[in-house]
C-alpha positions in Angstrom: -0.8 3.9 -1.8 1.7 4.3 1.0 5.0 2.5 0.2 7.1 3.7 3.1 8.9 1.1 5.2 9.6 1.7 8.8 12.5 0.2 10.8 11.6 -2.5 13.3 11.9 -1.5 17.0 11.9 -4.2 19.6 10.1 -1.9 22.0 6.9 -2.5 20.0 6.9 -6.1 21.2 5.8 -6.6 24.8 4.2 -9.3 26.9 4.5 -13.0 26.8 5.3 -15.3 23.9 1.7 -15.6 22.8 1.1 -11.9 22.9 4.1 -11.1 20.8 3.2 -13.9 18.2 -0.3 -12.3 18.0 1.2 -8.8 17.3 3.4 -10.2 14.6 1.2 -12.8 12.9 -2.4 -11.5 13.2 -4.4 -8.7 11.6 -5.3 -5.9 14.0 -8.6 -5.4 12.3 -10.1 -8.9 11.9 -7.7 -11.2 13.7 -6.9 -13.4 10.7 -3.4 -14.7 10.0 -1.3 -12.3 7.9 0.5 -13.2 4.7 4.2 -12.3 5.2 6.6 -11.8 2.3 10.3 -11.0 2.6 12.8 -9.4 0.3 16.4 -9.9 1.5 19.2 -7.4 0.7 22.3 -9.2 1.9 24.6 -6.4 0.6 23.1 -3.9 3.0 22.2 -6.6 5.7 18.5 -5.7 5.5 15.2 -7.6 5.0 12.1 -5.8 3.8 9.0 -7.5 5.2 5.5 -6.8 3.9 2.4 -8.2 5.8 -1.1 -8.3 4.3 -4.4 -9.7 5.5 -6.0 -11.9 2.9 -9.4 -11.9 4.7 -10.2 -8.2 5.0 -7.5 -6.6 2.8 -6.2 -4.3 5.6 -3.3 -4.7 7.9 -0.7 -3.7 5.4 2.5 -3.5 7.4 5.9 -2.7 5.9 9.0 -3.2 8.1 12.7 -3.3 7.5 14.6 -5.8 9.7 18.3 -5.2 10.2 20.5 -8.3 10.0 23.4 -8.5 12.5 
């Protein structure tokens, strides 16, 4: 099981508002809504996000967001 997180890059998000929402919220395999969970680390100003598709089980995405 891959447990590596990658840092979020805003270059990944392109297009209009609807396209960006689709990239963030929908499974790339089946198009269902992803379940997002967040683990904040306020000391290091980071948030670990895990996204998982409850319908097909794929779409596991692990991202680290930097808080400014």
